[in-house]
PASEMAR-567425 format. One record per residue: x, y, z of N, C-alpha, C in turn; residue in three letters. Coordinates in steps of 0.02 Angstrom, whole numbers, padded with zeros to 5 digits, always signed. Example, Ala and Ser with C-alpha at 12.3 -4.5 7.8 and 13.67 -1.06 7.14 Angstrom:
2
+00660-00284+00390+00615-00225+00390+00660-00165+00390ALA
+00642-00112+00354+00684-00053+00357+00645+00002+00394SER
end
This chain:
328
-00526-01209+02575-00503-01239+02513-00539-01208+02452UNK
-00605-01193+02462-00642-01163+02407-00613-01095+02390UNK
-00595-01057+02443-00565-00991+02430-00499-00999+02393UNK
-00460-01049+02413-00395-01061+02381-00405-01076+02307UNK
-00456-01117+02291-00470-01134+02221-00491-01073+02181UNK
-00531-01029+02214-00553-00968+02179-00494-00922+02165UNK
-00446-00919+02212-00387-00877+02202-00345-00903+02144UNK
-00337-00970+02142-00299-01001+02087-00332-00985+02020UNK
-00399-00993+02018-00435-00978+01956-00428-00905+01936UNK
-00433-00861+01986-00426-00789+01973-00357-00772+01946UNK
-00306-00803+01977-00237-00791+01954-00227-00818+01883UNK
-00257-00877+01870-00251-00906+01803-00283-00861+01751UNK
-00341-00833+01769-00376-00788+01723-00335-00725+01710UNK
-00302-00700+01764-00261-00641+01757-00201-00654+01712UNK
-00170-00712+01721-00113-00731+01679-00133-00736+01606UNK
-00191-00768+01594-00216-00774+01525-00231-00706+01495UNK
-00260-00662+01536-00276-00595+01513-00214-00556+01495UNK
-00163-00560+01538-00100-00525+01525-00065-00552+01464UNK
-00066-00619+01455-00032-00648+01397-00068-00629+01333UNK
-00135-00623+01336-00173-00602+01278-00156-00530+01259UNK
-00148-00488+01311-00131-00418+01299-00061-00412+01268UNK
-00018-00457+01287+00051-00453+01263+00063-00489+01197UNK
+00009-00517+01169+00015-00555+01106+00044-00510+01051UNK
+00092-00535+01015+00124-00496+00962+00079-00492+00901UNK
+00072-00432+00875+00034-00420+00813+00084-00413+00756UNK
+00075-00451+00703+00121-00449+00647+00091-00408+00590UNK
+00129-00359+00567+00104-00311+00518+00149-00312+00456UNK
+00118-00318+00398+00155-00316+00335+00155-00247+00305UNK
+00214-00221+00289+00218-00155+00258+00258-00158+00194UNK
+00248-00107+00152+00285-00103+00089+00330-00041+00089UNK
+00367-00032+00034+00420+00018+00034+00400+00087+00008UNK
+00335+00098-00002+00313+00164-00022+00328+00215+00032UNK
+00344+00276+00012+00362+00329+00059+00299+00368+00078UNK
+00283+00369+00142+00224+00406+00166+00236+00427+00239UNK
+00195+00473+00266+00208+00499+00334+00207+00446+00389UNK
+00170+00391+00380+00163+00342+00433+00227+00302+00446UNK
+00276+00308+00402+00339+00273+00414+00374+00300+00476UNK
+00361+00363+00493+00393+00393+00552+00369+00361+00617UNK
+00303+00358+00630+00281+00323+00692+00298+00249+00691UNK
+00305+00220+00633+00327+00150+00629+00399+00145+00653UNK
+00441+00191+00630+00513+00188+00646+00526+00206+00719UNK
+00489+00255+00746+00505+00277+00814+00465+00243+00870UNK
+00424+00193+00851+00390+00154+00902+00323+00181+00926UNK
+00297+00233+00893+00234+00263+00916+00175+00215+00909UNK
+00174+00176+00855+00119+00128+00847+00118+00079+00906UNK
+00176+00051+00923+00179+00002+00977+00159+00034+01043UNK
+00182+00095+01055+00167+00130+01118+00092+00141+01124UNK
+00059+00164+01071-00012+00180+01074-00056+00118+01075UNK
-00036+00066+01039-00075+00005+01037-00065-00035+01102UNK
-00005-00031+01130+00009-00064+01193+00023-00138+01189UNK
+00041-00160+01129+00060-00230+01119+00122-00233+01075UNK
+00162-00287+01081+00221-00293+01038+00200-00298+00964UNK
+00235-00262+00921+00221-00264+00850+00281-00291+00812UNK
+00269-00337+00766+00321-00365+00724+00308-00341+00652UNK
+00349-00293+00630+00340-00265+00563+00380-00307+00512UNK
+00345-00330+00460+00378-00369+00408+00373-00334+00341UNK
+00430-00329+00308+00434-00292+00244+00418-00338+00186UNK
+00377-00313+00140+00360-00349+00078+00375-00305+00018UNK
+00393-00337-00037+00411-00299-00098+00350-00281-00140UNK
+00295-00319-00133+00235-00303-00171+00173-00334-00138UNK
+00114-00314-00163+00051-00333-00133+00034-00407-00131UNK
+00045-00445-00185+00027-00516-00183+00059-00554-00125UNK
+00119-00535-00105+00152-00567-00048+00116-00550+00017UNK
+00092-00488+00022+00054-00467+00081-00012-00506+00085UNK
-00045-00512+00027-00109-00550+00025-00098-00622+00049UNK
-00047-00654+00022-00033-00724+00041-00021-00731+00116UNK
+00016-00683+00145+00031-00685+00216-00032-00672+00258UNK
-00076-00629+00235-00139-00616+00270-00184-00677+00268UNK
-00191-00706+00209-00235-00764+00201-00211-00823+00243UNK
-00145-00833+00246-00117-00888+00285-00119-00876+00361UNK
-00129-00813+00380-00129-00796+00451-00060-00778+00477UNK
-00010-00774+00432+00058-00756+00453+00061-00684+00478UNK
+00019-00640+00450+00013-00571+00473-00060-00556+00485UNK
-00073-00506+00528-00143-00488+00543-00165-00423+00509UNK
-00117-00380+00496-00130-00315+00464-00080-00306+00407UNK
-00101-00275+00353-00056-00265+00297-00073-00205+00254UNK
-00023-00182+00218-00029-00124+00173-00037-00152+00102UNK
-00093-00135+00069-00107-00161+00002-00125-00106-00047UNK
-00100-00113-00108-00122-00069-00161-00191-00090-00186UNK
-00224-00044-00221-00293-00057-00243-00299-00117-00289UNK
-00249-00129-00330-00254-00185-00377-00249-00253-00342UNK
-00197-00266-00301-00197-00330-00265-00255-00336-00215UNK
-00279-00281-00187-00336-00283-00143-00399-00305-00181UNK
-00409-00276-00240-00467-00295-00281-00463-00369-00302UNK
-00403-00391-00319-00394-00461-00339-00408-00508-00280UNK
-00385-00489-00220-00395-00531-00161-00468-00534-00142UNK
-00502-00476-00142-00573-00475-00125-00614-00515-00175UNK
-00596-00511-00238-00632-00547-00291-00627-00623-00281UNK
-00574-00644-00248-00564-00716-00235-00590-00735-00165UNK
-00623-00688-00131-00653-00703-00066-00605-00706-00008UNK
-00548-00673-00013-00501-00672+00042-00533-00639+00103UNK
-00520-00665+00164-00553-00640+00225-00523-00574+00250UNK
-00531-00521+00211-00498-00457+00226-00549-00401+00231UNK
-00530-00348+00268-00570-00287+00269-00522-00227+00267UNK
-00535-00180+00222-00496-00118+00219-00525-00070+00270UNK
-00482-00047+00316-00507-00004+00370-00478+00067+00369UNK
-00433+00080+00322-00402+00147+00318-00372+00156+00248UNK
-00386+00213+00218-00354+00228+00154-00286+00259+00168UNK
-00233+00224+00147-00165+00246+00162-00144+00305+00119UNK
-00166+00305+00057-00150+00361+00012-00185+00352-00055UNK
-00191+00407-00090-00208+00407-00161-00142+00415-00198UNK
-00126+00367-00241-00061+00366-00275-00061+00417-00332UNK
-00010+00458-00333-00003+00508-00386+00065+00500-00421UNK
+00112+00544-00408+00176+00539-00443+00225+00490-00410UNK
+00203+00457-00356+00248+00411-00322+00256+00344-00358UNK
+00215+00333-00410+00224+00276-00455+00223+00303-00526UNK
+00270+00281-00566+00278+00310-00633+00307+00261-00682UNK
+00294+00276-00746+00324+00239-00801+00386+00277-00824UNK
+00444+00247-00814+00507+00278-00834+00537+00237-00892UNK
+00560+00272-00943+00592+00239-01000+00666+00255-00999UNK
+00707+00206-01016+00779+00211-01010+00808+00256-01064UNK
+00851+00302-01044+00886+00344-01093+00926+00299-01140UNK
+00919+00311-01205+00954+00269-01253+00911+00211-01279UNK
+00850+00205-01252+00806+00150-01274+00770+00166-01339UNK
+00774+00229-01361+00740+00249-01422+00667+00268-01412UNK
+00646+00270-01349+00576+00288-01334+00572+00363-01320UNK
+00540+00398-01366+00531+00471-01358+00459+00488-01338UNK
+00413+00444-01357+00343+00454-01339+00310+00386-01333UNK
+00246+00386-01314+00211+00322-01304+00208+00281-01369UNK
+00210+00315-01426+00207+00279-01490+00267+00234-01501UNK
+00322+00249-01466+00383+00209-01474+00385+00147-01428UNK
+00332+00136-01389+00332+00080-01342+00322+00012-01376UNK
+00293+00012-01436+00279-00051-01470+00343-00090-01482UNK
+00342-00153-01461+00400-00196-01470+00452-00189-01415UNK
+00441-00144-01368+00489-00134-01314+00473-00179-01254UNK
+00522-00186-01210+00513-00227-01149+00503-00182-01089UNK
+00445-00189-01056+00429-00150-00998+00418-00197-00938UNK
+00443-00177-00881+00437-00219-00821+00391-00186-00770UNK
+00356-00228-00732+00315-00205-00676+00298-00265-00634UNK
+00285-00256-00569+00263-00314-00529+00190-00330-00546UNK
+00176-00390-00569+00109-00408-00591+00059-00404-00534UNK
-00002-00384-00551-00060-00375-00507-00046-00324-00452UNK
-00001-00276-00467+00013-00221-00421-00023-00159-00447UNK
-00022-00105-00408-00052-00043-00431-00015-00016-00492UNK
+00052-00026-00494+00091-00003-00552+00071-00042-00615UNK
+00059-00107-00607+00037-00148-00663-00030-00123-00690UNK
-00075-00110-00644-00141-00083-00662-00133-00016-00699UNK
-00090+00027-00674-00078+00092-00706-00048+00084-00776UNK
-00001+00037-00782+00031+00025-00847-00021+00002-00898UNK
-00062-00046-00879-00114-00070-00925-00164-00015-00942UNK
-00180+00027-00892-00226+00083-00904-00197+00133-00952UNK
-00131+00146-00946-00098+00193-00992-00098+00165-01063UNK
-00081+00102-01071-00080+00071-01137-00150+00073-01169UNK
-00201+00061-01128-00269+00064-01154-00286+00135-01177UNK
-00266+00185-01137-00279+00254-01154-00244+00273-01219UNK
-00183+00248-01229-00144+00264-01289-00164+00222-01350UNK
-00207+00173-01339-00229+00131-01394-00177+00081-01416UNK
-00133+00061-01370-00081+00012-01386-00101-00056-01359UNK
-00114-00105-01403-00132-00172-01379-00076-00201-01335UNK
-00097-00233-01281-00048-00261-01234+00000-00309-01268UNK
-00024-00346-01317+00018-00396-01351+00073-00365-01393UNK
+00068-00299-01406+00120-00265-01446+00177-00239-01403UNK
+00172-00250-01337+00226-00231-01290+00245-00294-01251UNK
+00309-00302-01239+00332-00359-01199+00333-00339-01126UNK
+00281-00358-01089+00276-00341-01018+00301-00399-00976UNK
+00351-00387-00935+00380-00440-00894+00367-00427-00820UNK
+00358-00481-00783+00341-00478-00712+00405-00478-00671UNK
+00423-00420-00643+00482-00415-00600+00464-00377-00537UNK
+00493-00398-00481+00486-00361-00418+00530-00299-00420UNK
+00515-00249-00377+00554-00186-00380+00630-00194-00379UNK
+00657-00236-00335+00729-00244-00333+00755-00276-00397UNK
+00716-00322-00426+00734-00353-00490+00732-00303-00546UNK
+00685-00256-00543+00681-00204-00594+00743-00161-00594UNK
+00765-00141-00534+00826-00099-00530+00886-00136-00558UNK
+00892-00201-00544+00948-00241-00569+00944-00249-00645UNK
+00884-00264-00671+00875-00273-00743+00888-00208-00780UNK
+00871-00152-00749+00883-00086-00778+00958-00074-00785UNK
+00995-00090-00733+01067-00080-00735+01100-00123-00789UNK
+01073-00183-00800+01101-00228-00851+01079-00208-00921UNK
+01028-00166-00927+01003-00147-00992+00955-00198-01021UNK
+00926-00240-00977+00881-00294-01001+00811-00268-01016UNK
+00792-00210-00989+00725-00183-01000+00730-00112-01027UNK
+00677-00093-01063+00676-00025-01093+00639+00025-01049UNK
+00599-00001-01004+00561+00044-00960+00528+00004-00905UNK
+00500+00040-00856+00467+00007-00800+00416+00053-00768UNK
+00361+00025-00746+00311+00061-00705+00319+00033-00635UNK
+00341+00074-00587+00358+00049-00521+00359+00105-00470UNK
+00370+00088-00408+00374+00135-00352+00445+00135-00323UNK
+00457+00177-00274+00524+00182-00244+00534+00126-00194UNK
+00598+00106-00183+00659+00139-00204+00680+00127-00277UNK
+00650+00077-00310+00669+00064-00380+00656+00125-00425UNK
+00600+00160-00412+00583+00219-00453+00638+00272-00449UNK
+00660+00287-00389+00713+00337-00380+00776+00317-00417UNK
+00791+00252-00416+00851+00227-00448+00849+00234-00524UNK
+00793+00212-00554+00791+00213-00628+00780+00283-00656UNK
+00754+00328-00615+00745+00397-00639+00813+00430-00655UNK
+00866+00406-00622+00932+00437-00631+00957+00431-00703UNK
+00935+00380-00738+00957+00371-00808+00897+00357-00853UNK
+00840+00388-00835+00780+00378-00875+00736+00440-00875UNK
+00681+00435-00913+00634+00491-00920+00564+00466-00902UNK
+00528+00506-00863+00459+00488-00845+00413+00501-00904UNK
+00379+00447-00925+00333+00453-00982+00262+00470-00958UNK
+00243+00442-00900+00179+00459-00868+00183+00435-00796UNK
+00134+00454-00756+00132+00430-00687+00061+00412-00667UNK
+00054+00386-00605-00011+00363-00582-00063+00419-00578UNK
-00041+00480-00565-00088+00537-00563-00120+00547-00631UNK
-00078+00547-00683-00104+00557-00751-00149+00499-00772UNK
-00129+00438-00757-00169+00379-00775-00235+00381-00737UNK
-00233+00406-00675-00295+00414-00636-00344+00461-00670UNK
-00318+00515-00699-00359+00563-00735-00388+00532-00798UNK
-00354+00481-00824-00378+00445-00883-00430+00392-00866UNK
-00447+00387-00801-00499+00340-00780-00477+00278-00744UNK
-00412+00276-00725-00387+00217-00690-00348+00238-00627UNK
-00383+00265-00577-00349+00288-00516-00324+00229-00474UNK
-00272+00240-00436-00246+00189-00391-00238+00219-00321UNK
-00239+00175-00272-00234+00197-00202-00207+00139-00162UNK
-00191+00153-00099-00169+00101-00052-00215+00100+00008UNK
-00226+00041+00036-00268+00035+00096-00231-00007+00147UNK
-00245+00008+00210-00225-00037+00264-00282-00086+00274UNK
-00267-00149+00273-00318-00201+00281-00300-00245+00340UNK
-00351-00279+00366-00341-00327+00421-00380-00390+00404UNK
-00358-00445+00433-00398-00506+00429-00465-00493+00463UNK
-00519-00517+00434-00586-00503+00462-00593-00530+00533UNK
-00565-00589+00546-00571-00616+00614-00533-00574+00665UNK
-00476-00547+00645-00437-00504+00689-00476-00438+00702UNK
-00504-00410+00648-00542-00347+00654-00602-00355+00701UNK
-00635-00412+00698-00693-00424+00741-00674-00432+00814UNK
-00617-00464+00826-00594-00476+00894-00558-00417+00926UNK
-00525-00376+00883-00483-00322+00910-00497-00255+00875UNK
-00559-00232+00876-00574-00167+00844-00534-00109+00874UNK
-00519-00113+00939-00483-00059+00972-00412-00053+00944UNK
-00382-00109+00923-00315-00107+00893-00316-00069+00827UNK
-00366-00084+00786-00371-00050+00721-00386+00024+00730UNK
-00426+00041+00780-00441+00112+00793-00379+00150+00815UNK
-00339+00119+00858-00277+00151+00880-00227+00156+00822UNK
-00224+00104+00781-00180+00104+00722-00200+00161+00675UNK
-00266+00167+00663-00291+00220+00619-00276+00289+00648UNK
-00283+00297+00714-00271+00362+00746-00199+00383+00738UNK
-00152+00337+00748-00081+00353+00740-00066+00372+00668UNK
-00093+00334+00621-00081+00347+00550-00108+00415+00530UNK
-00170+00429+00550-00201+00494+00532-00164+00551+00566UNK
-00137+00539+00625-00097+00590+00659-00035+00607+00619UNK
-00004+00556+00589+00056+00569+00548+00037+00607+00485UNK
-00021+00592+00456-00044+00629+00397-00054+00702+00415UNK
-00085+00715+00473-00098+00783+00494-00033+00821+00506UNK
+00015+00788+00536+00080+00820+00549+00113+00839+00483UNK
+00108+00794+00434+00138+00810+00368+00104+00869+00335UNK
+00037+00871+00339+00001+00928+00309+00021+00994+00341UNK
+00031+00993+00407+00047+01055+00443+00121+01073+00440UNK
+00164+01022+00438+00236+01034+00441+00275+00991+00391UNK
+00265+01001+00326+00300+00959+00277+00376+00968+00281UNK
+00398+01025+00309+00470+01037+00314+00505+00988+00360UNK
+00467+00954+00403+00498+00905+00448+00527+00845+00410UNK
+00507+00837+00347+00533+00781+00307+00588+00805+00259UNK
+00617+00864+00272+00670+00890+00229+00731+00844+00231UNK
+00776+00854+00184+00832+00807+00172+00872+00788+00235UNK
+00890+00836+00276+00934+00823+00332+00897+00809+00397UNK
+00831+00797+00393+00791+00789+00453+00793+00718+00480UNK
+00775+00712+00544+00768+00646+00575+00714+00606+00541UNK
+00658+00638+00523+00603+00604+00489+00625+00574+00423UNK
+00664+00612+00385+00688+00588+00320+00734+00528+00329UNK
+00777+00532+00379+00824+00478+00392+00788+00415+00413UNK
+00738+00422+00459+00700+00364+00482+00661+00331+00424UNK
+00631+00374+00383+00592+00349+00326+00637+00313+00276UNK
+00695+00342+00264+00742+00312+00216+00765+00243+00238UNK
+00778+00235+00302+00800+00170+00328+00748+00115+00317UNK
+00685+00132+00325+00631+00083+00318+00616+00067+00245UNK
+00626+00114+00200+00603+00105+00131+00658+00091+00081UNK
+00721+00107+00099+00776+00094+00053+00791+00151+00006UNK
+00758+00208+00014+00774+00267-00027+00827+00308+00010UNK
+00853+00360-00023+00900+00404+00010+00861+00460+00045UNK
+00887+00486+00101+00852+00541+00136+00836+00600+00090UNK
+00879+00612+00041+00869+00668-00005+00807+00659-00048UNK
+00786+00597-00059+00729+00583-00102+00662+00584-00065UNK
+00664+00582+00001+00603+00572+00041+00552+00628+00029UNK
+00572+00690+00033+00525+00746+00028+00487+00744-00038UNK
+00523+00731-00093+00491+00729-00158+00443+00670-00165UNK
+00463+00613-00139+00422+00553-00144+00359+00558-00101UNK
+00367+00585-00041+00310+00589+00004+00257+00638-00023UNK
+00280+00686-00063+00234+00734-00094+00197+00702-00153UNK
+00216+00641-00171+00186+00608-00229+00121+00572-00216UNK
+00093+00581-00157+00028+00550-00140-00017+00600-00105UNK
-00081+00584-00102-00128+00622-00062-00148+00579-00002UNK
-00149+00610+00057-00163+00572+00119-00227+00597+00151UNK
-00283+00562+00143-00348+00586+00168-00351+00590+00244UNK
-00381+00645+00270-00390+00652+00342-00451+00612+00364UNK
-00466+00612+00429-00520+00571+00456-00587+00588+00425UNK
-00600+00652+00415-00663+00673+00384-00670+00645+00314UNK
-00616+00648+00275-00616+00622+00207-00622+00546+00207UNK
-00589+00514+00256-00590+00441+00260-00661+00414+00262UNK
-00704+00443+00304-00772+00417+00313-00821+00447+00263UNK
-00798+00491+00219-00841+00524+00170-00859+00477+00113UNK
-00909+00496+00072-00927+00455+00014-00869+00446-00036UNK
-00819+00490-00033-00762+00485-00079-00720+00423-00064UNK
-00716+00404-00001-00672+00348+00018-00711+00292+00052UNK
-00700+00282+00118-00729+00224+00151-00805+00226+00155UNK
-00834+00284+00144-00907+00291+00143-00940+00269+00079UNK
-00902+00239+00034-00931+00215-00029-00884+00215-00088UNK
-00843+00268-00093-00799+00275-00151-00746+00221-00157UNK
-00718+00199-00100-00666+00148-00102-00694+00082-00128UNK
-00754+00064-00106-00786+00002-00130-00800+00006-00205UNK
-00823+00065-00228-00837+00073-00299-00773+00070-00340UNK
-00720+00104-00316-00656+00104-00351-00627+00033-00353UNK
-00638-00005-00300-00615-00075-00298-00653-00116-00350UNK
-00718-00104-00356-00759-00139-00406-00735-00121-00477UNK
-00720-00057-00488-00696-00036-00554-00628-00068-00570UNK
-00586-00072-00520-00520-00103-00528-00528-00177-00544UNK
-00572-00210-00507-00585-00282-00519-00612-00294-00589UNK
-00657-00250-00612-00685-00258-00679-00631-00253-00732UNK
-00583-00208-00721-00528-00200-00768-00482-00261-00767UNK
-00468-00286-00706-00425-00345-00700-00458-00406-00732UNK
-00524-00411-00725-00561-00466-00756-00558-00461-00832UNK
-00566-00400-00857-00562-00388-00929-00493-00407-00956UNK
-00442-00396-00914-00374-00412-00934-00356-00486-00919UNK
-00407-00524-00896-00397-00595-00880-00346-00606-00823UNK
-00343-00559-00777-00298-00565-00719-00333-00598-00660UNK
-00399-00596-00659-00438-00630-00607-00495-00668-00641UNK
-00519-00722-00611-00570-00764-00644-00641-00737-00642UNK
-00657-00694-00593-00725-00669-00588-00726-00605-00545UNK
-00783-00571-00546-00791-00511-00505-00853-00519-00461UNK
-00855-00481-00407-00911-00482-00361-00963-00429-00380UNK
-01024-00439-00359-01075-00388-00372-01070-00330-00324UNK
-01038-00342-00266-01033-00290-00214-00968-00299-00174UNK
-00929-00246-00171-00865-00249-00135-00869-00214-00067UNK
-00928-00187-00050-00934-00151+00013-00921-00194+00075UNK
-00934-00260+00075-00917-00300+00135-00842-00302+00149UNK
-00801-00281+00102-00729-00283+00111-00700-00215+00131UNK
-00745-00167+00144-00724-00099+00163-00765-00077+00223UNK
-00732-00046+00272-00769-00022+00331-00741+00044+00356UNK
-00786+00089+00375-00766+00154+00403-00770+00155+00479UNK
-00790+00098+00510-00804+00099+00582-00741+00101+00625UNK
-00683+00094+00595-00621+00094+00635-00587+00162+00633UNK
-00617+00211+00599-00590+00279+00599-00613+00315+00661UNK
-00568+00333+00707-00589+00366+00770-00615+00436+00756UNK
-00670+00454+00788-00701+00519+00777-00657+00576+00800UNK
-00612+00562+00846-00569+00615+00874-00505+00625+00833UNK
-00496+00584+00780-00435+00589+00741-00434+00653+00699UNK
-00374+00678+00680-00368+00740+00641-00403+00734+00574UNK
end
């Protein structure tokens, strides 16, 4: 009978172990175009991690933050501005991978016929952007650089899909946003500046993959596998950018996930910088630079009265330990 009891216990432990392995991981992603959309679309992440993955699409960072804090998702894609805001409020998050440095993939576009020929014409105009997003941060940084007080411009809080609709109606004169809305408004507008230029003016933006701290502590191997797949996609793009050409499978897969057209993918994906594993752990990024850039972003958001306070140190919210040494 004792042996029988031990067998039952062993079987119960095995069942619990198998069910834990099969636990679904919920991941929040956004519509920015980058190389990692390909392994997301073709199932490589799920294959390498070995657990079911439930990918949930979000239109902007604050929604991702809310889902992470509530426990609805375990991993999420966040821009530097919502990440800085979340960390400043003590959200239980850790950035484990720099997804990209944002350059021309986010831009301020002004509508043809709006009368805006240069930044001096922005006064009194209506500009849209998703509040507390990287685009919002870039817009405020651009206005500061140009010496235009925020109160002299009507800035409205719209999500990307709302921006595209408001643009078609003629309700807004311009918008700082990302694709697919960016691709849409460019068709009848002019780029006044972009995130790369604003970054050179002292307000750089980036995206990070973050995880709930409790999930990261319990499942470090999941984050390492996730990082390895992501970095592999970055390496493939660096070596073979032609794979994302207009008529390619990669462009089609990326377009389906993000809502852009396959023809736009190559141009949009070239609008960011994707750090390799060596750069990830370097002082420029997870080795110190990301925490400092987050602190600088938080200081700016505090100055703009977007967050109530800032932390003295943001390094507890950033970690390089999930970057696999064997990654490209």
